[in-house]
MIKOLMAR-70800 format. One record per residue (C-alpha): residue number from 1; y negated, z, x. Coordinates in Angstrom, 3 decimals, m for minus. Each point is the difference from the previous one (the first is absolute). Example, Ala and Ser with C-alpha at 12.3 -4.5 7.8 and 13.67 -1.06 7.14 Angstrom:
% MIKOLMAR-70800
<pt num="1" y="4.500" z="7.800" x="12.300"/>
<pt num="2" y="m3.440" z="m0.660" x="1.370"/>
% end
This chain:
% MIKOLMAR-70800
<pt num="1" y="10.301" z="m2.232" x="m8.960"/>
<pt num="2" y="m2.682" z="m2.318" x="m1.366"/>
<pt num="3" y="m2.206" z="0.592" x="m3.039"/>
<pt num="4" y="2.575" z="m2.071" x="m1.890"/>
<pt num="5" y="2.989" z="1.996" x="1.214"/>
<pt num="6" y="2.525" z="m0.181" x="2.796"/>
<pt num="7" y="0.631" z="m3.168" x="1.989"/>
<pt num="8" y="2.212" z="m0.608" x="3.034"/>
<pt num="9" y="m2.050" z="0.725" x="3.118"/>
<pt num="10" y="0.956" z="m3.453" x="1.281"/>
<pt num="11" y="m1.933" z="m1.530" x="m2.924"/>
<pt num="12" y="m3.347" z="1.378" x="1.204"/>
<pt num="13" y="m0.537" z="m3.026" x="2.218"/>
<pt num="14" y="m3.154" z="m0.184" x="2.079"/>
<pt num="15" y="m1.841" z="3.239" x="m0.741"/>
<pt num="16" y="m3.391" z="1.621" x="0.465"/>
<pt num="17" y="1.003" z="3.582" x="0.621"/>
<pt num="18" y="m3.345" z="1.792" x="m0.376"/>
<pt num="19" y="m2.642" z="m1.332" x="m2.412"/>
<pt num="20" y="m2.209" z="1.174" x="m2.861"/>
<pt num="21" y="m0.882" z="m1.492" x="m3.388"/>
<pt num="22" y="m2.447" z="2.649" x="m1.197"/>
<pt num="23" y="m1.387" z="3.117" x="1.681"/>
<pt num="24" y="m2.283" z="2.514" x="m1.708"/>
<pt num="25" y="m1.761" z="2.222" x="2.538"/>
<pt num="26" y="m1.816" z="2.164" x="m2.538"/>
<pt num="27" y="2.402" z="2.949" x="0.331"/>
<pt num="28" y="2.939" z="1.581" x="m1.814"/>
<pt num="29" y="m2.113" z="1.795" x="m2.607"/>
<pt num="30" y="m1.896" z="m3.090" x="m1.150"/>
<pt num="31" y="2.464" z="m2.869" x="0.363"/>
<pt num="32" y="2.104" z="m1.389" x="m2.840"/>
<pt num="33" y="0.908" z="m3.204" x="m1.812"/>
<pt num="34" y="m3.344" z="0.186" x="m1.842"/>
<pt num="35" y="m1.674" z="m0.971" x="3.288"/>
<pt num="36" y="1.112" z="m3.646" x="m0.060"/>
<pt num="37" y="0.761" z="m2.848" x="m2.363"/>
<pt num="38" y="3.444" z="m1.410" x="0.763"/>
<pt num="39" y="m0.939" z="m3.460" x="m1.252"/>
<pt num="40" y="m2.938" z="m0.186" x="2.404"/>
<pt num="41" y="2.091" z="1.311" x="2.890"/>
<pt num="42" y="2.672" z="m2.619" x="m0.665"/>
<pt num="43" y="m2.575" z="m2.794" x="m0.051"/>
<pt num="44" y="m1.256" z="1.054" x="3.426"/>
<pt num="45" y="3.270" z="0.957" x="1.708"/>
<pt num="46" y="2.422" z="m2.649" x="m1.311"/>
<pt num="47" y="m1.508" z="m2.913" x="1.992"/>
<pt num="48" y="0.467" z="2.005" x="3.195"/>
<pt num="49" y="3.630" z="0.701" x="m0.843"/>
<pt num="50" y="0.537" z="m3.674" x="m0.711"/>
<pt num="51" y="m1.487" z="m0.865" x="3.399"/>
<pt num="52" y="2.589" z="2.242" x="1.637"/>
<pt num="53" y="2.743" z="m1.571" x="m2.081"/>
<pt num="54" y="m1.052" z="m3.511" x="1.052"/>
<pt num="55" y="0.336" z="1.129" x="3.608"/>
<pt num="56" y="3.625" z="0.917" x="m0.657"/>
<pt num="57" y="m0.200" z="3.715" x="m0.751"/>
<pt num="58" y="2.245" z="1.333" x="m2.747"/>
<pt num="59" y="m0.657" z="3.751" x="0.037"/>
<pt num="60" y="m2.886" z="2.424" x="0.382"/>
<pt num="61" y="0.135" z="3.769" x="0.396"/>
<pt num="62" y="m2.974" z="1.569" x="m1.799"/>
<pt num="63" y="m0.844" z="3.188" x="1.882"/>
<pt num="64" y="m2.592" z="1.616" x="m2.287"/>
<pt num="65" y="1.256" z="3.453" x="m1.031"/>
<pt num="66" y="m0.569" z="1.996" x="m3.163"/>
<pt num="67" y="m3.561" z="1.322" x="m0.470"/>
<pt num="68" y="m1.327" z="m2.773" x="2.252"/>
<pt num="69" y="0.421" z="m2.905" x="m2.399"/>
<pt num="70" y="3.747" z="m0.476" x="m0.451"/>
<pt num="71" y="0.575" z="m2.013" x="m3.193"/>
<pt num="72" y="3.623" z="m1.005" x="m0.600"/>
<pt num="73" y="m0.792" z="m1.909" x="m3.198"/>
<pt num="74" y="m2.565" z="m2.092" x="1.846"/>
<pt num="75" y="2.538" z="m0.782" x="2.713"/>
<pt num="76" y="2.621" z="m0.991" x="m2.551"/>
<pt num="77" y="m2.452" z="m2.430" x="m1.629"/>
<pt num="78" y="m0.950" z="m1.445" x="3.380"/>
<pt num="79" y="3.657" z="m0.381" x="0.942"/>
<pt num="80" y="0.675" z="m1.918" x="m3.202"/>
<pt num="81" y="m3.045" z="m2.228" x="0.509"/>
<pt num="82" y="0.646" z="m0.717" x="3.687"/>
<pt num="83" y="3.781" z="m0.037" x="0.204"/>
<pt num="84" y="m0.192" z="2.360" x="3.002"/>
<pt num="85" y="2.066" z="3.127" x="0.485"/>
<pt num="86" y="m2.457" z="2.922" x="m0.061"/>
<pt num="87" y="0.996" z="3.519" x="1.014"/>
<pt num="88" y="m1.851" z="3.213" x="m0.868"/>
<pt num="89" y="0.431" z="3.549" x="1.288"/>
<pt num="90" y="0.157" z="3.722" x="m0.652"/>
<pt num="91" y="m1.622" z="2.759" x="2.048"/>
<pt num="92" y="m3.492" z="1.362" x="0.709"/>
<pt num="93" y="m2.765" z="m1.030" x="2.410"/>
<pt num="94" y="m1.245" z="2.953" x="2.014"/>
<pt num="95" y="m2.321" z="m1.805" x="2.441"/>
<pt num="96" y="m3.780" z="0.248" x="m0.361"/>
<pt num="97" y="0.335" z="3.761" x="m0.318"/>
<pt num="98" y="2.084" z="m0.062" x="m3.183"/>
<pt num="99" y="m2.623" z="m1.737" x="m2.151"/>
<pt num="100" y="2.748" z="m1.889" x="m1.832"/>
<pt num="101" y="2.351" z="2.915" x="m0.618"/>
<pt num="102" y="0.306" z="1.379" x="m3.569"/>
<pt num="103" y="m0.945" z="3.654" x="m0.345"/>
<pt num="104" y="3.459" z="1.141" x="m1.079"/>
<pt num="105" y="1.570" z="m1.279" x="3.224"/>
<pt num="106" y="m1.673" z="2.599" x="2.211"/>
<pt num="107" y="1.906" z="2.923" x="m1.514"/>
<pt num="108" y="3.258" z="m1.911" x="m0.473"/>
<pt num="109" y="2.937" z="0.754" x="2.262"/>
<pt num="110" y="1.651" z="m2.634" x="2.163"/>
<pt num="111" y="2.861" z="m0.278" x="m2.474"/>
<pt num="112" y="m2.327" z="m0.214" x="m2.996"/>
<pt num="113" y="m1.846" z="m2.916" x="1.584"/>
<pt num="114" y="3.245" z="m1.691" x="0.916"/>
<pt num="115" y="1.400" z="0.428" x="m3.490"/>
<pt num="116" y="m3.031" z="m1.713" x="m1.527"/>
<pt num="117" y="0.464" z="m3.003" x="2.282"/>
<pt num="118" y="3.768" z="m0.039" x="m0.501"/>
<pt num="119" y="m0.511" z="m0.006" x="m3.764"/>
<pt num="120" y="m2.219" z="m3.091" x="0.276"/>
<pt num="121" y="2.879" z="m1.765" x="1.733"/>
<pt num="122" y="2.541" z="1.199" x="m2.542"/>
<pt num="123" y="m1.970" z="m0.645" x="m3.180"/>
<pt num="124" y="m2.993" z="m2.128" x="0.914"/>
<pt num="125" y="m3.702" z="0.610" x="0.540"/>
<pt num="126" y="m1.588" z="1.686" x="m3.030"/>
<pt num="127" y="1.293" z="m1.840" x="m3.094"/>
<pt num="128" y="0.319" z="m3.432" x="1.617"/>
<pt num="129" y="3.655" z="0.116" x="1.108"/>
<pt num="130" y="m1.295" z="m1.704" x="3.161"/>
<pt num="131" y="1.550" z="1.667" x="3.034"/>
<pt num="132" y="m1.419" z="0.435" x="3.492"/>
<pt num="133" y="1.618" z="m1.864" x="2.881"/>
<pt num="134" y="m1.172" z="2.307" x="2.798"/>
<pt num="135" y="m1.862" z="3.239" x="0.730"/>
<pt num="136" y="m3.642" z="m0.242" x="1.109"/>
<pt num="137" y="m1.674" z="3.015" x="1.552"/>
<pt num="138" y="m3.028" z="0.392" x="2.257"/>
<pt num="139" y="m1.096" z="2.564" x="2.572"/>
<pt num="140" y="m3.248" z="0.458" x="1.867"/>
<pt num="141" y="m0.263" z="m1.059" x="3.628"/>
<pt num="142" y="0.541" z="2.589" x="2.675"/>
<pt num="143" y="2.637" z="1.526" x="2.222"/>
<pt num="144" y="0.999" z="2.608" x="m2.565"/>
<pt num="145" y="0.669" z="m0.167" x="m3.727"/>
<pt num="146" y="m1.701" z="2.314" x="m2.456"/>
<pt num="147" y="2.340" z="2.280" x="m1.942"/>
<pt num="148" y="m0.549" z="m2.112" x="m3.111"/>
<pt num="149" y="0.731" z="m3.247" x="1.792"/>
<pt num="150" y="3.126" z="1.534" x="1.470"/>
<pt num="151" y="0.984" z="0.798" x="m3.587"/>
<pt num="152" y="m0.532" z="m3.646" x="m0.979"/>
<pt num="153" y="2.255" z="m1.173" x="2.824"/>
<pt num="154" y="2.735" z="2.482" x="m0.867"/>
<pt num="155" y="m0.178" z="m0.991" x="m3.673"/>
<pt num="156" y="0.291" z="m3.653" x="1.008"/>
<pt num="157" y="3.062" z="0.828" x="2.107"/>
<pt num="158" y="1.705" z="1.768" x="m2.890"/>
<pt num="159" y="m0.894" z="m2.859" x="m2.323"/>
<pt num="160" y="1.601" z="m2.404" x="2.461"/>
<pt num="161" y="3.188" z="2.070" x="0.175"/>
<pt num="162" y="0.231" z="m0.025" x="m3.801"/>
<pt num="163" y="m0.913" z="m3.670" x="m0.568"/>
<pt num="164" y="0.381" z="m2.031" x="3.189"/>
<pt num="165" y="m3.603" z="m1.148" x="m0.226"/>
<pt num="166" y="m1.731" z="m0.724" x="3.297"/>
<pt num="167" y="m3.022" z="2.111" x="1.023"/>
<pt num="168" y="m3.154" z="m1.950" x="0.900"/>
<pt num="169" y="m2.595" z="2.358" x="1.446"/>
<pt num="170" y="m3.651" z="m0.941" x="0.525"/>
<pt num="171" y="m0.505" z="1.582" x="3.400"/>
<pt num="172" y="m2.165" z="m2.005" x="2.357"/>
<pt num="173" y="0.164" z="m0.139" x="3.796"/>
<pt num="174" y="0.610" z="3.691" x="0.642"/>
<pt num="175" y="2.642" z="2.498" x="0.998"/>
<pt num="176" y="0.370" z="0.913" x="m3.668"/>
<pt num="177" y="2.739" z="m2.651" x="m0.043"/>
<pt num="178" y="2.081" z="2.073" x="2.398"/>
<pt num="179" y="m0.773" z="3.205" x="m1.892"/>
<pt num="180" y="1.423" z="m1.658" x="m3.102"/>
<pt num="181" y="3.043" z="m1.195" x="1.941"/>
<pt num="182" y="0.711" z="3.625" x="0.910"/>
<pt num="183" y="m0.087" z="0.963" x="m3.684"/>
<pt num="184" y="2.402" z="m2.816" x="m0.822"/>
<pt num="185" y="2.417" z="1.444" x="2.536"/>
<pt num="186" y="m0.338" z="3.495" x="m1.477"/>
<pt num="187" y="0.613" z="m1.360" x="m3.511"/>
<pt num="188" y="3.055" z="m2.052" x="1.010"/>
<pt num="189" y="m1.579" z="m3.427" x="m0.465"/>
<pt num="190" y="0.548" z="m2.772" x="2.537"/>
<pt num="191" y="m3.097" z="m1.549" x="1.611"/>
<pt num="192" y="1.095" z="m3.379" x="m1.388"/>
<pt num="193" y="m1.128" z="1.275" x="m3.427"/>
<pt num="194" y="m3.635" z="0.253" x="1.143"/>
<pt num="195" y="m2.735" z="m2.642" x="0.349"/>
<pt num="196" y="m2.927" z="0.859" x="2.266"/>
<pt num="197" y="m2.738" z="m1.639" x="m2.051"/>
<pt num="198" y="m3.111" z="m1.150" x="1.879"/>
<pt num="199" y="1.650" z="0.309" x="3.390"/>
<pt num="200" y="m2.007" z="m3.126" x="0.825"/>
<pt num="201" y="m2.508" z="1.628" x="2.334"/>
<pt num="202" y="2.390" z="2.486" x="1.589"/>
<pt num="203" y="0.610" z="m0.474" x="3.696"/>
<pt num="204" y="2.846" z="m2.387" x="0.865"/>
<pt num="205" y="1.690" z="2.924" x="1.758"/>
<pt num="206" y="0.023" z="2.093" x="m3.185"/>
<pt num="207" y="1.113" z="m2.956" x="m2.100"/>
<pt num="208" y="2.913" z="m0.618" x="2.351"/>
<pt num="209" y="0.857" z="3.704" x="0.148"/>
<pt num="210" y="0.069" z="0.268" x="m3.795"/>
<pt num="211" y="2.003" z="m3.192" x="m0.437"/>
<pt num="212" y="2.551" z="1.224" x="2.524"/>
<pt num="213" y="0.304" z="3.171" x="m2.093"/>
<pt num="214" y="0.874" z="m2.203" x="m3.001"/>
<pt num="215" y="m3.285" z="0.106" x="m1.925"/>
<pt num="216" y="m1.345" z="m3.170" x="m1.586"/>
<pt num="217" y="m3.230" z="m1.154" x="1.649"/>
<pt num="218" y="m2.369" z="m1.588" x="m2.522"/>
<pt num="219" y="m2.519" z="m2.412" x="1.545"/>
<pt num="220" y="m1.872" z="m0.386" x="m3.256"/>
<pt num="221" y="m3.733" z="m0.306" x="0.697"/>
<pt num="222" y="m1.051" z="m3.658" x="0.080"/>
<pt num="223" y="m3.540" z="m1.210" x="m0.573"/>
<pt num="224" y="m2.024" z="m3.068" x="0.929"/>
<pt num="225" y="m0.781" z="1.633" x="3.314"/>
<pt num="226" y="1.037" z="m1.919" x="3.099"/>
<pt num="227" y="0.190" z="3.075" x="2.239"/>
<pt num="228" y="2.145" z="1.944" x="m2.496"/>
<pt num="229" y="2.375" z="m2.911" x="m0.583"/>
<pt num="230" y="0.357" z="m0.587" x="3.743"/>
<pt num="231" y="0.726" z="3.705" x="0.566"/>
<pt num="232" y="2.594" z="m0.022" x="m2.788"/>
<pt num="233" y="1.722" z="m3.032" x="1.505"/>
<pt num="234" y="0.049" z="1.682" x="3.404"/>
<pt num="235" y="1.528" z="3.185" x="m1.428"/>
<pt num="236" y="2.657" z="m1.997" x="m1.799"/>
<pt num="237" y="0.756" z="m1.880" x="3.223"/>
<pt num="238" y="0.512" z="3.310" x="1.806"/>
<pt num="239" y="2.343" z="1.225" x="m2.731"/>
<pt num="240" y="1.940" z="m3.251" x="0.287"/>
<pt num="241" y="0.160" z="0.346" x="3.778"/>
<pt num="242" y="1.415" z="3.513" x="m0.501"/>
<pt num="243" y="2.703" z="m1.402" x="m2.297"/>
<pt num="244" y="m1.382" z="1.823" x="m3.027"/>
<pt num="245" y="m0.994" z="m2.729" x="m2.482"/>
<pt num="246" y="2.738" z="1.271" x="m2.313"/>
<pt num="247" y="m2.056" z="3.201" x="m0.492"/>
<pt num="248" y="m3.290" z="m1.720" x="m0.912"/>
<pt num="249" y="m1.712" z="m0.895" x="m3.278"/>
<pt num="250" y="m2.957" z="m2.381" x="m0.210"/>
<pt num="251" y="m2.508" z="m0.124" x="m2.845"/>
<pt num="252" y="m3.747" z="m0.038" x="m0.700"/>
<pt num="253" y="m1.052" z="3.070" x="m2.006"/>
<pt num="254" y="m1.954" z="m2.569" x="m1.994"/>
<pt num="255" y="m1.442" z="m0.275" x="m3.509"/>
<pt num="256" y="m1.389" z="1.766" x="m1.981"/>
<pt num="257" y="m1.780" z="0.205" x="m3.332"/>
<pt num="258" y="m2.443" z="2.942" x="0.125"/>
<pt num="259" y="m0.900" z="1.499" x="m3.409"/>
<pt num="260" y="m3.707" z="0.568" x="m0.436"/>
<pt num="261" y="m1.038" z="m2.811" x="2.334"/>
<pt num="262" y="m1.281" z="m3.319" x="m1.407"/>
<pt num="263" y="2.929" z="m2.385" x="m0.318"/>
<pt num="264" y="2.273" z="2.576" x="1.581"/>
<pt num="265" y="m1.770" z="m0.195" x="3.362"/>
<pt num="266" y="0.916" z="m2.181" x="2.960"/>
<pt num="267" y="3.675" z="m0.934" x="m0.143"/>
<pt num="268" y="1.801" z="m0.522" x="3.329"/>
<pt num="269" y="2.561" z="m2.812" x="m0.470"/>
<pt num="270" y="3.711" z="0.364" x="0.619"/>
<pt num="271" y="0.049" z="m3.003" x="2.346"/>
<pt num="272" y="m1.064" z="1.372" x="3.386"/>
<pt num="273" y="3.487" z="0.678" x="1.329"/>
<pt num="274" y="1.045" z="m3.564" x="m0.673"/>
<pt num="275" y="m3.195" z="m1.815" x="0.912"/>
<pt num="276" y="m1.404" z="2.145" x="2.809"/>
<pt num="277" y="2.622" z="2.299" x="1.558"/>
<pt num="278" y="3.088" z="m2.202" x="0.059"/>
<pt num="279" y="m1.711" z="m2.805" x="1.951"/>
<pt num="280" y="m0.885" z="2.556" x="2.691"/>
<pt num="281" y="3.584" z="1.255" x="0.070"/>
<pt num="282" y="1.347" z="m3.533" x="0.376"/>
<pt num="283" y="m2.408" z="m0.559" x="2.895"/>
<pt num="284" y="1.477" z="3.157" x="1.551"/>
<pt num="285" y="3.516" z="m1.441" x="m0.200"/>
<pt num="286" y="1.235" z="1.363" x="m3.338"/>
<pt num="287" y="2.626" z="m2.278" x="m1.506"/>
<pt num="288" y="1.020" z="m0.597" x="m3.614"/>
<pt num="289" y="2.732" z="2.634" x="0.316"/>
<pt num="290" y="m2.572" z="2.596" x="1.096"/>
<pt num="291" y="m2.238" z="m0.780" x="m2.965"/>
<pt num="292" y="2.958" z="0.243" x="m2.374"/>
<pt num="293" y="0.896" z="3.348" x="1.556"/>
<pt num="294" y="m3.494" z="1.356" x="m0.648"/>
<pt num="295" y="m0.639" z="m1.396" x="m3.468"/>
<pt num="296" y="3.445" z="m0.369" x="m1.599"/>
<pt num="297" y="2.669" z="2.133" x="1.639"/>
<pt num="298" y="m2.035" z="3.084" x="0.853"/>
<pt num="299" y="m1.611" z="0.584" x="m3.427"/>
<pt num="300" y="3.412" z="m0.345" x="m1.663"/>
<pt num="301" y="1.477" z="2.496" x="2.442"/>
<pt num="302" y="m2.935" z="2.419" x="m0.102"/>
<pt num="303" y="m0.369" z="0.161" x="m3.787"/>
<pt num="304" y="3.672" z="m0.248" x="m0.953"/>
<pt num="305" y="0.943" z="2.998" x="m2.136"/>
<pt num="306" y="2.521" z="2.195" x="1.749"/>
<pt num="307" y="0.081" z="3.542" x="1.334"/>
<pt num="308" y="m0.506" z="0.067" x="3.757"/>
<pt num="309" y="1.146" z="3.078" x="1.884"/>
<pt num="310" y="0.453" z="0.625" x="3.733"/>
% end
């Protein structure tokens, strides 16, 4: 489900599965469309999208949730200008101690949260008629989930069962990923419906364990940092050696325009996977079929809309 409506998953082509166009870190109470000028954002972001397009990418999943800078109208304009498929989301971001959670969500029940997200998929976000293509939630790092973050995960599960939208959860390299997997099981959702976002720095053992369970492993932190890129390539090589490339997503977590900063702040380009990571993977023996698996087949499989149950 793109900002322009449904497309066959096979039409996604080469995809960046976890990126950002705009992120507003001011907090749920202060954020809003008044915080940025769409024309200015487009002027800054569009060249970066065009760079990705020139490298052969056709789709980008924009992972900024509501109350953190989600702007479906902006994404629709950027999609029209770039010719790229852009995908937005529903859900709430609980990490950073709930700074980006709207006040009314704290007293809402699991089903009330889920119904709000389901309604966005049925009718569109606000009055835009633009529908989300996945569920984005976030939990704080740690071995245990707070009661509120458990509520977010359960609401995401029930939204998935009603819509078929995949759950992408900002988690980080912690056992919170396995705590969420347990909730999926309790709610009757298959692990294949869940993306462990920012699994990049998790131990290879935990990445392999989670992938064997059926979770999607998102290696999505790429920067112009030789040590980080080398470590990412090594982790991907270990997942390949374990026969688990079909459970892996690769992206950058790049961008983004930051409201309130001059010129939108320092924008990280969407080109590091192609220009920096893939050469390292090829040196490690990855072939064209492996790259296609990571960047074409897996995003289409991960984000395809269908209900996944055990």
